[in-house]
N, C-alpha and C positions, 0 to 999 in steps of 0.2 A: 366440680370446680375447685374444691379444696385440694384434691389430689393433683390436679394440673398445676395449681399455684405452688404447691409444695415441691413438685418436680422442677418447676422453673426456678424456684429459690435454691433448690439443691444444686442445679446445674450452674447458677450464678456463683454460689459459694465454691463449687469445685473449680470453676474457671478461675476465680480469684485466688485460690489456693495454689493452682498451678503457676499462675503469673508470680505470685509472691516467692515461690521456691525456685523459679526459673532464673538461672544465672548467666546464661549465654547471651552474647552480643556479637553482632557482625563485625565490630571494629575493635574488640578487646577480649583479653583473656582473664577471667576472674582470678583474683589473688586473695587468699585468705589474709587476714590481718590481725594483729594483737588487739585484745579488748579495749585498751586505752585508745588507740587510734580509731577503732570502730566507733566509739562513743563520740568522737569528733563529728562523724556524719549525721549525729542526731542532734547535738547540742549546737552545731554550726552547719545547718542543712544547706546553706546557699554559698556560692563562691564570693559573693559580695562581703559577707561577714568573716570569710576564711582567708582573705587575700592578704598577702605579706609583700613588702616592697624591699628591693635590693638594688643599689646603684653602683656603678663602676665608671671610673674615668680611666681611659687607657691612652698610652702614648701612640699617636697615629702617625709618627715620623715615617716608619718603615712602610705602613699601609698607604700613605699618600704618594711615596716614591714608587711603590709597586703598582698602583693603579694608574700612575702617569704612563707607565710602560704598557700596562695591560689594556687600558681603554681603547687606544687606536688598534690593538691587535684583535681583540675579540669582545669590545664593548663592555668591559667590566667596570663597575662602580662600587660604591660602599655597600649598597643593598645586596649586591651579588656576594661580595665577601662576608657579609654578616649571615646571609642565608647558609653559605658553606660552613661558617664557623658554628651556626646553630645545629647543623647536621652532625658535626664532630662532637659538639657538647652533648648532644642527645645520645649519640652512639657510645661515647665513653662513659656515660652515666645513664644506664637503661632505666634506672628508678625515676629519672626525671621525665620519662616518657609514659607516666601513668596518668590515670584520671579517675574521678569519682562520678558515678552515674547510678541513680536508683539507690543511693546510700550504700553502694558497694565500690570497692576498688578494683580497677582493671589495668593490665599491662596492655598498652596499645599495640595492635597489629600493624607493623610498619612504622616509619618515621615520616612526618609530613611537616612542611613549613609553609605558612600562608603569609603573603606580604600585600601591602596596599600601595596603590599608585593613583596618580591622577590620569584620566582617560585622554586628555588632550595636551599638546604642547603647542606653543605659539612663538614662532620665530626662534625655535631652538630652546625655548624656556617653557616652564610649566605654566599652564593655564589655571590660575588659581580659583577660577569660577567653575572649572569642570567637575564632573562627579568623579567620586572615587570608584575604583575597581579593585577587586582583590584576585590574586593569583595564588592557587594552591598546588604545591608540588610534592610528590613523593620523593624524598631526598635519599632514601635508604638504598637504592640501587647504586652499585659502584659506577662512578663516572669521574672524569677529570674536571678540574675547575673550569677549563675552557668549555667543555660539553655542558656544564651547568649553566654558564652565562649564555650560551647560545640557545638552550632550552628556555630559559627565563625570558630572553629577548624575543623569542618567537611567540611566547605567551603574551608579552606586552604588545607586540605588533598586532595580535588578534584583537585585544582589548581596545586598542586605539584605531582599529579599522572601521569602527561603525557597525560591525556585524553584531547581532544579539548573541550573547553568551548564555550558558546554562542559567547563571544567576539572573541575568536580564529576563529571561522567559518565566523564571520562578517568581520574580518580584511582580511582573506584569499580571501574572495570574492572580496572585494574592490581592493586588491592587484593585482588581474588579469586584472584590467582595465588599459588601457593606460592613460596617463596623462590628455589628453583632456576630455575623458569620466569621469575620476575620478573627475576632477574639475567641470564638469557639474552635476554630481550626488550630489557632496558636497553642491554646491549652491542651487540645487533643494531641498535637504534635509533641509537646513536652511530656505528656502522659505516656505516649508510645515509647519516647526515648527512656523514660524512667523504667519501663519494663523491658527495655532492649529489644523492641519490636520494629525499630526503623530499618528498612532494607539497606543492605550494603551499597546498593546502586546509588541511593539517595545520599548516603554518608560520603561516598567517594567524591561527589561533586560539590559538597557543601564546604565553604571556606572555614566555618567555625568548628568543624570536626577535624582538629588538627592538633599536632604537638606543640606548636609554637606559632604565635602571630607576631609579625615584624612590621613596624611602621617607622620608615625613615623620615622623620620630620625635619631632619637637617637638609634634606633635598628640596624643601621649600622654605629654607632659611629660618627654621624655628629651632628653639632649644628643646632638649628632651623634656618628657613629663611622665608621670606615673599614670598609665591608662587603666581604666576599670576592666574587670573581667566580665564576660557575658554569661548570664545564666543559661542561655541556649547554647546548644553544642557541647563539645567536650574539650575545648581548648583551656588549659589551666596555666599557661604562661603567655604573657604579653610583653613584648619588648619594644620600647620606643627609643630610637636613635637620635641624638641631637646633632647640631651642626658642629663643624671643626672650629675650635676656639684655641687661641694661644694662651699658654700659661707660662709664667716666668718661674723657672726653677733654679736652684743653686746647684751647679755641677762643678766640683773641684773648686768651690768658693767663687765661681764666676756665674752671674746671672745669664741664663739661657732661655730664649723663647721656645717653648715646645708645643707643637700642635696636639691637642687632645680632643677625644670624643667622648661624650657622656652617654652611657647606656643605662637605662632604667627598666628594671624587671618588675612586673607584677605577677605573682604566682599563687596558686591555691595550695595552702599549707596541708590540707587534708591529704592531698595526692602524695606529697613528699615534703619532708622538714627541710628547713632552711640549710642545715649542715650538708645534707646530701645535695641539694640544689647547687650549693656553692661550688662543688667539684665540677659540675657541668658548665657553670658560668665562668669559672676560672679557665677551664679548657678553651672556651670561646675566646677569652682575652689572649690567651697564649697564641692562638691562631691568628688573631688580628694584629698582634705586635710583631709577629714574624711570619708574614704571608709568603715570602719567597720560599720558605722551607716547607710550609704545610700546604699551600695551594699551588705553587710552581707554574708551569705552563709558559715560562718566559724564555727558556733556553732555545737558542736558535736550532740546535740539533735534536730537540724534543726529549732530551734525556730526563727532564723534570716533569714530563707529561704523564702522570700516572694518577690513579684514583686518589682524591684526597681522604677518602675513607672506603674500605678499611686500610689502615696503615701499620705495617709490621714494626715500624720504629717508633710507634707512639708510646709515650711514657717518659718517666724521669728516673733518676737513680734511686730515689726513695719511694717510687711507685705511686706518687701522689695523683698523677694524671692517668693512671692505668685504668683500664676498663673496670667499671665498678658495677657488679651485679647486685 
């Protein structure tokens, strides 16, 4: 019996060592990091205690004019524009598309943006009592802004059709479990994620395994807020969009009412520090303040219908917005 017990303990120890030294994940590539940053994973082991906040007001004059033309053509709105801007921000600053899992740093495979929406509309307006749904898109494949809008709108149609989505089936399955079993499976899932053992097929459909989560609070008449980060999943950036508000500015000594939109970011500083994230956030603002140039798709002859990323003409004279590896 003693030899059997010793063999079992040796097997358990070996399995534990294999898991501890295993660095592979279905959704990320392991990145070695300097000792100072690596220590952050141990002294601040959760996203909650590592989250930082960054907010931006941007001039929405050009965006509102652009969407006034784009909406009747291909159903574009603020959410569509911010999702496109998020893709450009992530693409121009790849460091922003990293995440921490199992006390290790990973570069995400692909770029993904998740956004939330109300599942019902009533009389053309939002049903405030309706449940929220989430849509996750892989944004890294080349497409025009019009293509992106049509893909997003198709996903919204599915979510509002009453058909059960992957998330609906997943939630219903877990809802059948009693509390002790649900707690056990939740802890087991987190532990599997810690060791990078969750299958890629599961990750592909889960909205919280994403590069950025976007919530357009302005679409339901709310101001922006700093949203918490989830310990579950690998999303380390949450963006909340506020409603359009007029601000009075002095321009050439004359008071002018300027429409502005408030963006509030919450991000996990362990994945990337604020200095680097700022480049990606600034790139997003640049897109939203000049959508005709960066999003296009309004010219009658189709001359401006080209992928919004990659773009050969991205960058500024001083290289501030150039792709940052």
